N, C-alpha and C positions, 0 to 999 in steps of 0.2 A: 935390508936384512942386517944393516949397520945400525937400526933401531930396536932389533932384538938383543944386542950383545950387550948394554946396559941392565935392560930387563931380564936377560938371564943371570947376570951377575948378582944382581940384587936377590932374587929369587935361591941364587946359590949360597950366599952368604947368610941369607934367613934362615935357611934348612940347617946351615953349619952352626949358628948362633942358639937357635932354640932347641934345646935337649928335651926328650921325650920323660916323662916320670914312668919309670919302672917299679913295679913292687913286685916283690919276691912273694909266690905263694905255694905252700907245700902240702901235702896229704899225710898227716903220722898216723901210723896205726901201731897201737898197743895190743898185745896180747897178754893176758894173766890166767894163770891156771884155776880151774875151779876143784876145790876139793870135794863138794856135793851140790845137791840140787837145793840147797835151802837158801829162803829169801835173805838172811842175813848175811851166808857167803855171796851172795849175787850184789847185796850193796857195797860188801867190801871189795870185792874185785871191781865194779865201775869206779869206786874212789881211787883205788889204786892205779887202775887204768888210765884214769884222767890227771893223775899225778904225775905218771911216766909220762905223758904225751905232753902236759904243759912243762914239765923239766926239759923235756927235748926241744921244744919250740922256743923257751927260753934261751937254752944253751945256743942256737942258731940266731937270736937275735929278734924273734918274731915277737910281737907283741899283741896282737888279736886274734884271736883263736875263737873257734865256732866246733862245738862238736855235730859230727856229720852222721854218724849212724853208730850203732852197736849190733853186734851179732853173738847169740850164745850158741857156744856147741856142745858136745857131750861133756866135755871135760876143761873148755877155754872159753873166756870171753874176750871178743875182740873189738876194740874201740876204733872208731874213726876220728881225726882230729883234723879239720882244714886252719891251717896257721898262717900269718902274715906279716909283713912289715908295713901295709899299708896301716894309714891313718881311720878306723870306723868313724870318727867324725865327718869323714869326706863323705858318706854315703849322703844321697837325697832323703833328709827326713820325711819328705810326702810320699817315697816310694814305699807302698803299701805289701810289697814283695820282699825288701829289705829285711834280714834275719838279724837279729839282735847278736852282738859279737860278745865276747866275755875276754 
């Protein structure tokens, strides 16, 4: 039993010294009203929704963003953006499933 005490102390100290790397990840949804069904109105709404979502992510200090989806309702456009403070360069470049962050 006496031989296990030093090992337990070393493991306890190692777990206290090594800190985990936490990254904040949030989903931001931006909704913009649509005046009509025209292509120009839709393009303008998408641009405004992205600007609003990116502004919100920047206010939170998040630097990597990815559009996760958009949905058009009868009178509004809803855009979903995933933002994180994790460095997008940390991803495995050989990973074929890794998506591009903006």
